[in-house]
N, C-alpha and C positions, 0 to 999 in steps of 0.2 A: 658601457662605461665611458665617462668623459675622456676625450682624446683618442679613442679607438673606435670611431663610428662604424667602420666596415669589418671589424674582426669579431669573431664569436667570443663569448666570455671565457670559454675553455682555453682558447689560444691566448687571450690576454692574460689569464692567470699563469700560464706556463711562462710567458714573457716576463711577468712580474717576479716569479720565483727566481729566474736566472738573473734578473736585474738586481734583486736584493742580495743575491750571493756575491755579485761583483762589487756592489757598493758598500757592503758591510752594514752593521746594525744602525750606526749613527746616521749615515747618509741615507740609508733606506728609509729610516723613520721620517725624514723630512718630506718624503713623497706623500705621506699621510696628510700633509697640510693643503694639498691641491684642492680637494673637495671631499664631501662626505663619502661619496662612492669610492674615491681613492683611499680614504682612511680605512674603510672596511676591507677592501681588496688587498691593499698593501699589508695591513696587519695580518691577514690570513696568509699572504705569501711569505712574510717573515716567519710565521709559525711553521709553515710547510717546508721551508727551505733548509731547515736544519742549522741555520747560523746561530741559533740561541743555544745549541748543545755545547756545554762547557763554558758558557759565558760567565766570567767571574762575577760580574755585578748584576746577574739576572734578577735577583730579588729586590734590587733597587729600581728596576725598570717597571713600566706599566704592563709588560707582556706576561709576567709570571703566572697570573691566574689562568689565562688561556693556555699557556705553555704546559702547566701541570695537568690541566684537563686533557690536552692532546696526548701527553705522555701516558696518562692513565689508560687511554683507549687505543694505543698503537697496537698493531697486529703482532709485532715482534714480542718475544718472551719478556715479561715484565719483571722488574726487581721486586723484592719482597714488599717494600714500602708501597709501591704502586698497586700491587695485587691486594694489599690490605685495604687501601683506599677504595678500590673498585668493589671489593667484597662488602665493605661497610656501606657504600652507597646502595648496593642491592638489598642489604639487610634492612636499612632504614625505609626504603620504598616498599618492601614487602610488609614490614610492620604497619605501615600506613595504609596498606591495601591499595597502593597505586601501581601503575604500569612500571615494568622494569625494562622498557625498551631502551635501545642505545641512546636515543635522544633524551629520554627522561634521566637516565643515569649520568649522562654527560652534563646535563643542566644542573643536576644536584651537586656534582663535584665542582662545577664552576661557581655555583652559589656559595659553597663552602669556602673556596679559595678567595672569593671576593668579599667575604664576611669579616675577615680580620687580618691584621698584618702578618707577613710571612715570618717575622722574627719570633712569633709565638711558638713555632715548631717547624713548619715546612722548610724554611731556609737552611736549617742545620741538618735535617735528616734526609732530604731528597736532593742529592747532589749527583747529577749524571756522570761527573768525572770520576766518582768513587764507585760506580757500579761495575760489577763483573761483566765480562763480555757476554753477548747473547747466548753463545753456546753453553757457557757455564751456568747461566741462569736457567736455561732450559733443562740442563742435566740435573740441577739441584732444586727443582721446583717442588718443594714439599707441600702437602695439603695444609692449609691454615685452618686450625680447629677453632671452635668457639671458645675453648679454654685458653687459647693463646693470649698471653698478656698484652702484646702489641695490638692485637685485634680488639680485645676488650677495652683497652684504654682509648683507642682511636674511635671505636663505636660510641663510647660514652661522650667523648669530646665532640663528635659530630652531632649527637643528639642535644648536647648542651648548646652548641652553636645555633642550631636551627630551632631551638626551643620546643623540642619534642618531649613534652613533660611526661606523657604516658610511657614513652620508651625509657626515659631516664629512671622513672620509678620502677620499671620492669627490670632494669639492668643492675640497680644498686645492690640488691641482695647478693649477687654473685661477686661483688667487689669487696666484700668484708675482709677477705684475706689478702688483698692487694690495694690498700687505701693509698699507697704511695703513687698509684697511677692517677689519682684524682687531683692532687695538689703538690706543689713543690715546697721544699723547706729552706731553700737558699743555699744548699750545699752544692759543691762542684762535681760530685761524683754520683749524682742521682740519675734516675731513669730519664732517657731522652725520648720524649713522645713524638709521634709522627705529626699530629696536628697541633699539639699543645696540650696543656693541662686543662681538664674540664672546668675546674674552679676559675682559672684565669679567663677562659673563654666566656663563661657565663657572666663574669664580672664585666668584661669588655663589651659584650653584647647587651648588657642591661637586662638579662633574663633573670629577674629577681626570684621567681618561684623555683627555678632550677637551682639557683644559688642557695636558697634556703634548704632545699633537700640535700645538697652536697655538704653544706656546713653542719647539718644535723648528723649526717653519717660520720663526719670528721670530728665531732665535738669532743671526743675522748682521746684524740691522738696527742702526742707530746709536742709536735711542731705546729699546732693549730695557729698560734699567734704569728709566726713568720709566714705561714701559708696565707693568712688573711692580709698581712702587710704587703706581700708580693701581689696578691690579687687586687689590692687597693690601687696599686700603680696602674694596672690594666684597666680598672674601672675609670680612673682619671683619663687615661689615654682614649678610652671610648666615650668620654663625656657622659658617663652614667652616674648621676648622683644617687639613685636608689641603691644600686649595688655597692657604690662606695660606702654609703652609710651602713650597709650590712657588713662590710669588711671592718668598719670601725666600731661596730656595736659590741658590747654595751658602752664601753668607754675607752678612750685612747690613753694608754699608760706608758707606752714605750718611746724610745728615741730612734726607732728604726728608720734608716734613710730610704728604705723601699717605699714607705708611705709618701715620702716627699716626691717620689717619682710621679705621683698623681698630679702634683702641681707643675712638674717639669714638662709633662707630656700632654696635658689637657689643653683644649682650646676654649673651654668653658671658664669664664671669669668667676662664676659662682663657685665652681669646684676649686679653682685656684685659691680663692679667698678662704674657703673652708679648710683646706689642707694647710695653707700657710699659717692660719691662726693656730692650728694644732702643733705645727712643727717649728715655728719661728724661734722659740726659745731653746730648741734642742738640736740645732744644726751641728753637724759633725765636720771637723776639719779633716778632709780625706788624707792630707799629707801627714797629719799627726795622729790620726785615728783616736782622737780624744775630743771631749767637749772644748770648743774654742773659748779662750779666756775673754774674748771680746765678741759676744754673739751679735752685737749691733753691726760690727764691721763685717762679719761673715754673712749676715742677712743682706747687707748692701751688695756684697759680691754676688750672692745668689740671685738677687733681683736683677742685677746688671747682666748677668749671664743669661737669665731667663728672657730679658728683653732682646738680647742678641739672637737667641735661638728663635724667638717669636718672629723677629724680622726675617731671618733666613728662611723660615717655614711659611712666610706670608700670612701669619695669623694677625690680621688687621685689628680685630676686636681686642685681642690680648695686648697688642702693641699700644693701642689707645689707653687701655686700662692701666697698664704699667706706667705710662707717661703721666696719667692722671694721679697715680699714687705717688708721683714725685721721683720715680726712678730716673737717675741721670744717665743719658745716653753716653756710653764711653766708646770712643773709637779706638781701634787696636793699632798701635804702631809697632813696626818690626824693623830691625836693622838689616834684614835681608834685602839687598839691592834689587834682586829680581822680583821681589814680592811687593816692595814699596809700602805705601801708606794705604792701609786697607781698613775702611770704616763701615759703619752701619748702612750708609747709602749703597756702598758697593755690594754688601751682602744681599740687600734687596734686589739690586740691579742684576746680579749674577744669577738670580733665580726667576727674574721676570716679574717681580711683584710691584706693579706700577702704583697701586693704591697705597701700599706701604711706603713707597718713596714719597708720595704726596704728603702722607701723614708726618713723616720725619722732617720734610722740608718745612711744613707748617709749624713744627716744634723746634725749629732752629738748628737742626742737624746739618752739617756742612757737606757739600759735594767735594769729593777729593780728586786728585789728579788722575785717578784710575777708574773713576765711576763710568765714564763713557766706554772705556775698554771692557769693563765688566758687563755692561748692558749689551754691547755689541757681541760679546762672546755668547751670551744667552740668546739674543736675537729677537727680543720682543720690541717691535717698533714703537709702541706706546711708552716704554721705558726710555728709549733713546730720545723720543720727542720731549718728554717732560724734563729730562736732564738738559737738553739743548735750550729749552725755553727758560731754564733757570741759570743759564750761563756756564754750563759745564764745558771744560776745555780738556782735551786729551794731551796733557802736558808731561806726564811721567816719562813715557817714551813716545814722542809725537808720531802719529801714524799707526799706533797699535790698534786703535779702534777700527780703523779702515781695514787693516789686515785681518782682524778677527771676523768682521762681517764677510770678507771674501772667503775665509776658511769655512765659514758656516753656510756659504752659498746663499746669502741673504740679500737679494737684490734690493728690497725696499729699504733696509737699514743702510746699505751702502749708498744709495741715492740720498737718503736723509742726511748722512754725514757730509757728502760732497756738496749738496745744495746748501748746507749750513755755513759753508765757507772753507771747509777743509780742502787742502790741495796736496797733490802728490808731487814731491820732487823726484828727480830721476832715480835716486837710490831707492826710494820707497816704491816707485813704479816698477823697478826691476824686481824687487822682492815680491810684489803683488803678482806680476806676470809669471814669475817662477812658480808661485803657489798654484796659479790657475793651470799652468801647463802640466805640472806634476800631478795634480789631482783631477785633471780633465774638466775643469770648470769653465766651459766655453762661454756661458752666459755672463759670468763675472769678467772674463777677458774682454767681451764686447763693451761692457759698461765702462771699464777702465779706458779703453780706446776712445769711447764716446766723449769722455770728459777730459781729453788731453788738452 
């Protein structure tokens, strides 16, 4: 491995595990940027170190698919949810006639976790902080039968995800007495699935044949329309026009806001236009829970918010599309002195979306007094570069951008800022050196001294 030429890989891995425990998740993750080999080994060290256990924002990180996979195959007694996932993986591979080796099972679970967003199910049901201690789990480890509803729903969801059409067909007859496991109806007290609802997953994945089979089974239920509306949102999020049309078939007659979610979450301009055309005259004012008396005004607000979210998510094609539709970029002003003037450029900069920044600048969106600070906090050098080239000045709280680059331990950005003409007065230098000493950022301290 790069940087450890004389040590065995086993020793290096032990060193890395201890290093990430000391540094914490955020600082440890920066080590992944050194090289490809570091990215691979540091990621594994983070997973093995245990520092992700109980992490509040685990499911907003890039580690959760590997984390869930590792938890599913730990040797310690597993919680009910993890045992069901493992048993489902075994059942799917057996049905396919494939090997059920540990590697094959692990790969299947990883594939499932990487196939759809955690908010469809996993993030709410698999919470390590809510699990019983290992002793209690071992004592209460009941056998999970094929008739178990959690198992049946999870197995069907997995088959819908991986498009195992034959398995879905095999399972559906046994689901006739528990159709509520297949689709949600929008209520708040419904069943909470482990992986998510099969109909939503099939819609998100674009598995049209599976979706048709599920809709056929559900055709006589009372809540079919809300179930389809909710699935439409996931079809949009997955950029799947085919399954979106299945959700809308035969005609769209309602004013359900869940359908509008397809336009809110998609990165496909084609899907956005399709859904917007259906919903634009039926927008609901959430504050009044009624049809808005001025739908044109509400439509403008919706489009403006969609532009803001597209900028924050780095959806360049959608940003361009909305600007071409004539959507007016609206910067957000706030009276909070510590928050300052926060606009679209800042939203893109704080997420590291250089191409979106370039697009906004081409369309006349202005750089604000906190744009450099936002870019430095994220740490993408190309964002900092384009802002400096367009005259960005760190004027809200002068020196904030420099301090953010130091906190992020980002040598390249710090040098960019200093070489652009930024200077540290004595007060700012004291703050910077205090941060480096407190956090043990020796490389940053050397750069500060270098530019004295």
